[in-house]
C-alpha positions in Angstrom: 0.0 0.0 0.0 1.3 3.4 -0.9 0.2 7.0 0.1 1.5 10.4 -0.6 1.7 13.3 1.9 3.2 16.8 2.1 6.2 17.5 4.4 6.3 14.4 6.6 7.0 15.0 10.3 7.2 11.7 12.1 6.0 8.2 11.7 5.2 5.6 14.3 3.8 2.0 14.2 2.1 0.1 17.0 2.5 -3.7 16.8 1.2 -6.1 19.5 0.7 -3.2 21.9 4.3 -1.8 21.4 4.9 1.5 19.7 7.9 1.9 17.4 9.2 5.3 16.4 10.6 5.7 12.9 14.3 6.5 12.5 15.9 8.8 9.9 18.6 6.9 7.9 20.4 7.4 4.6 18.2 6.5 1.6 20.2 3.4 0.5 20.4 2.0 4.1 16.7 2.5 4.8 15.7 1.0 1.5 17.9 -2.1 2.0 16.6 -2.6 5.6 13.0 -2.3 4.3 13.6 -4.8 1.5 15.2 -7.3 3.9 12.3 -7.1 6.2 9.9 -7.6 3.4 11.8 -10.6 2.1 11.5 -12.2 5.5 7.8 -11.5 5.6 8.2 -9.0 8.5 6.1 -5.9 9.2 7.9 -2.8 8.0 7.3 0.7 6.9 9.4 3.1 4.7 8.8 6.9 4.3 10.8 8.5 1.6 10.8 11.6 -0.6 8.8 11.1 -3.8 10.5 12.3 -7.0 12.3 15.6 -7.1 9.9 17.4 -4.8 11.3 17.2 -1.3 8.0 18.2 0.2 6.3 15.1 -1.2 6.7 11.8 0.6 5.7 8.2 -0.2 4.9 5.7 2.5 5.5 2.0 1.6 4.0 -0.6 4.1 4.5 -4.4 4.4 2.6 -6.3 7.1 3.6 -9.7 8.3 1.2 -12.7 8.3 -1.6 -12.7 10.9 -0.3 -9.3 12.3 -2.4 -6.3 13.0 -0.4 -3.0 12.9 -1.4 0.6 13.3 0.7 3.2 11.3 0.5 6.8 12.3 2.1 9.5 10.1 2.2 13.1 11.4 2.8 15.7 8.7 2.6 19.4 8.3 1.2 21.4 5.4 0.8 25.1 5.0 -2.7 26.0 3.8 -2.7 29.1 1.6 -5.8 31.3 1.4 -6.7 31.8 -2.3 -9.7 33.6 -3.7 -11.3 33.9 -0.2 -10.9 30.4 0.9 -8.6 27.7 2.3 -8.2 24.4 0.5 -6.9 21.1 1.8 -6.3 18.4 -0.8 -6.2 14.8 0.4 -5.0 12.5 -2.3 -7.1 9.3 -2.3 -5.7 6.4 -4.3 -5.9 3.1 -2.4 -5.8 1.1 -5.7 -7.9 -1.6 -4.0 -11.0 -2.1 -1.9 -10.2 -1.2 1.7 -12.3 -2.9 4.4 -12.0 -0.1 6.9 -11.5 3.2 4.9 -12.2 6.4 6.7 -11.2 10.1 6.3 -11.7 12.4 9.3 -10.9 16.1 9.1 -11.0 18.2 12.2 -10.7 22.0 11.9 -10.2 24.4 14.7 -10.2 28.2 14.0 -10.4 30.5 17.1 -11.6 33.3 14.8 -14.6 31.3 13.8 -15.4 29.3 10.6 -17.6 31.1 8.1 -18.3 28.1 5.8 -17.1 24.5 5.3 -17.5 22.4 2.1 -16.1 19.2 0.6 -15.8 18.0 -2.9 -14.2 15.1 -4.9 -14.8 14.0 -8.5 -15.4 10.4 -7.3 -18.2 11.5 -5.0 -21.1 10.2 -7.0 -24.7 10.2 -5.8 -24.3 7.1 -3.8 -21.3 8.5 -1.9 -22.3 12.2 -1.3 -24.9 11.1 1.3 -22.2 9.4 3.5 -20.0 12.5 3.7 -20.9 13.8 7.2 -20.3 17.5 8.0 -20.7 19.2 11.3 -20.0 22.9 12.0 -20.0 25.0 15.1 -18.7 28.5 15.7 -15.0 27.6 15.9 -14.8 23.9 15.0 -15.6 21.8 11.9 -15.6 18.1 11.3 -15.9 16.1 8.1 -16.2 12.3 8.0 -16.1 10.0 5.0 -16.4 6.3 5.6 -17.5 4.2 2.6 -18.3 0.5 2.9 -16.7 -2.1 0.6 -19.9 -2.1 -1.5 -19.9 1.6 -1.8 -16.3 1.6 -2.9 -16.9 -0.9 -5.8 -16.8 0.6 -9.3 -19.5 -1.9 -10.3 -21.6 -4.5 -8.2 -19.5 -7.6 -9.2 -16.1 -6.1 -9.7 -13.1 -5.6 -7.4 -12.0 -2.1 -8.7 -12.5 0.9 -6.5 -14.0 4.2 -7.5 -11.8 6.0 -4.9 -9.3 7.8 -7.1 -8.7 11.5 -7.0 -8.5 14.4 -4.6 -10.8 14.8 -1.6 -10.9 18.6 -1.2 -11.9 20.4 2.0 -12.7 24.1 1.5 -13.4 26.6 4.2 -12.7 30.1 5.4 -12.6 31.9 8.7 -14.6 34.8 10.0 -12.6 38.0 9.5 -12.5 41.1 11.7 -11.6 44.1 9.5 -10.5 46.2 12.4 -7.4 44.4 13.7 -6.9 41.1 12.0 -5.9 38.1 14.1 -3.0 37.1 16.3 -1.6 33.6 16.7 0.8 32.8 19.6 2.8 29.6 19.6 5.8 28.8 21.9 6.3 32.5 22.9 6.2 33.7 19.3 3.3 35.5 17.6 2.1 36.2 14.1 -0.3 39.1 13.3 -2.3 38.3 10.2 -4.0 41.0 8.2 -6.4 39.9 5.4 -8.7 42.8 4.6 -11.9 41.8 2.8 -14.2 43.8 0.5 -11.2 45.5 -1.2 -11.8 46.5 -4.8 -10.0 44.3 -7.3 -7.0 45.8 -9.1 -6.9 44.9 -12.8 -3.8 43.0 -14.1 -2.0 43.5 -17.3 -0.1 40.2 -18.0 2.4 39.3 -20.7 2.8 35.5 -20.9 6.3 34.6 -22.2 6.2 30.9 -23.0 9.1 28.6 -23.8 8.3 26.1 -26.6 11.9 25.1 -27.4 12.8 21.5 -28.2 13.6 20.7 -24.6 9.9 21.3 -23.7 8.8 18.5 -26.0 6.3 16.0 -24.5 5.0 16.2 -21.0 6.5 19.7 -20.2 4.8 21.3 -23.2 1.5 19.6 -22.5 1.5 20.7 -18.9 2.5 24.2 -19.8 -0.3 24.5 -22.3 -2.8 23.1 -19.7 -1.6 25.5 -17.0 -1.8 28.5 -19.4 -5.3 27.6 -20.4 -6.3 27.4 -16.7 -4.8 30.8 -16.0 -6.6 32.3 -19.0 -9.9 30.8 -17.6 -9.3 32.5 -14.3 -8.7 36.0 -15.7 -11.1 38.8 -15.0 -12.8 40.6 -17.9 -11.1 43.8 -16.6 -7.6 42.3 -17.1 -5.5 42.7 -20.2 -3.1 40.1 -21.6 -0.7 39.1 -24.4 1.1 36.0 -25.3 4.7 35.6 -26.6 6.1 32.2 -27.4 9.8 31.6 -28.1 12.4 29.1 -29.2 15.5 30.5 -30.9 13.3 33.4 -31.9 9.9 34.6 -30.7 6.3 34.8 -32.1 3.4 36.8 -30.6 -0.3 36.0 -30.4 -1.6 39.2 -32.1 0.4 42.4 -32.0 -1.0 44.2 -29.0 -2.3 43.7 -25.5 -6.0 42.7 -25.4 -8.7 42.9 -22.8 -9.6 39.5 -21.3 -13.1 39.4 -22.9 -14.7 35.9 -23.4 -14.0 36.1 -27.1 -10.3 37.0 -26.7 -9.8 34.4 -24.0 -11.4 31.7 -26.2 -9.3 32.7 -29.2 -6.1 32.7 -27.0 -6.9 29.3 -25.6 -7.1 27.9 -29.2 -3.7 29.4 -29.9 -2.2 28.0 -26.7 -3.5 24.4 -27.4 -1.7 24.5 -30.8 1.7 25.4 -29.3 4.3 22.7 -30.0 8.0 22.3 -29.0 10.9 22.9 -31.3 14.2 24.9 -31.7 16.6 26.4 -29.3 16.1 28.6 -26.2 16.4 32.4 -26.5 14.9 34.0 -23.4 16.4 37.5 -23.7 14.6 38.8 -26.9 11.0 37.8 -25.9 11.5 39.2 -22.4 12.7 42.6 -23.9 9.7 42.5 -26.2 7.3 41.9 -23.2 8.8 44.9 -21.4 8.5 47.1 -24.5 4.9 46.0 -25.1 3.9 46.9 -21.5 5.7 50.2 -21.6 4.1 51.2 -24.9 0.6 50.3 -23.7 1.0 52.5 -20.6 2.4 55.4 -22.7 -0.5 55.1 -25.1 -2.9 55.3 -22.2 -4.3 52.0 -23.4 -4.2 50.4 -19.9 -5.9 51.7 -16.7 -3.6 53.8 -14.5 -4.6 51.9 -11.4 -3.5 48.4 -12.6 -0.7 46.0 -12.1 1.8 45.1 -14.9 3.1 41.6 -14.8 5.3 39.3 -16.9 5.0 35.6 -16.4 7.8 33.5 -17.8 7.2 29.8 -18.2 10.4 27.9 -19.2 12.3 24.7 -18.2 15.9 25.9 -18.2 18.8 28.0 -19.2 19.0 29.8 -22.6 21.4 28.5 -25.2 20.9 31.4 -27.7 20.4 35.1 -27.6 
């Protein structure tokens, strides 16, 4: 069984009433000891970084015959407030039917909780009813405990429908006068998050690398990310797109307001971007600066707006 978490803190296991605390060891040593234990049929667990992202950890577990073991992983994750809400994503991918599967989320916010919701793509009609949510002034609780039958993809199959993100969304009550203060171990943090502020329009130049090194997954993920960003733009924003390899090409010759028609047309352009050529970052970046500067000089953009250049690339330039 494998699970992924963010920023692992500590791991313990309880076997036959005895609790064992995980030890930090060199990667090769830990892997060798885990494999030796697995080959002997012993109960063992291994927590290791997943891929190149050090904040992602993978937990591998092997349980000896007739043994019952409880694994407890403590991890920390910073929840960032975005668009007026906090989101906690719990990756659910058991890859098999689980006899006792349960997700419990407990939230405590001294300021008070203004709303609490949960969503997941695998939550079909037969599963939404078993998501239990309770909310008081300062505490929230979400429980999800599907039975084996409710986990099945079809009545007679052994495949699970649990595959995706279980997303908990909430926000806290906000006092506009003084914000909030959190005190931990003699240190304090004063948070200010004013609400009801008028939105400042953005003027964004997207500078997109489509050189040969972006071929395949990198290019596909870049295109998907840019399409999502375009979808999130406000109609008062303005944008332009510059793509580059050894030279650069622009989507249209000016900065355009993010109207539905312009966004739709830009998305079609983005979906057709393919990778080729070398990498010349300097020329397209200079072009982006010139284009923003000219738009402001021509009074084409609102005075009270934010200019931005977003560069999406995978590495160092080799031309220009």
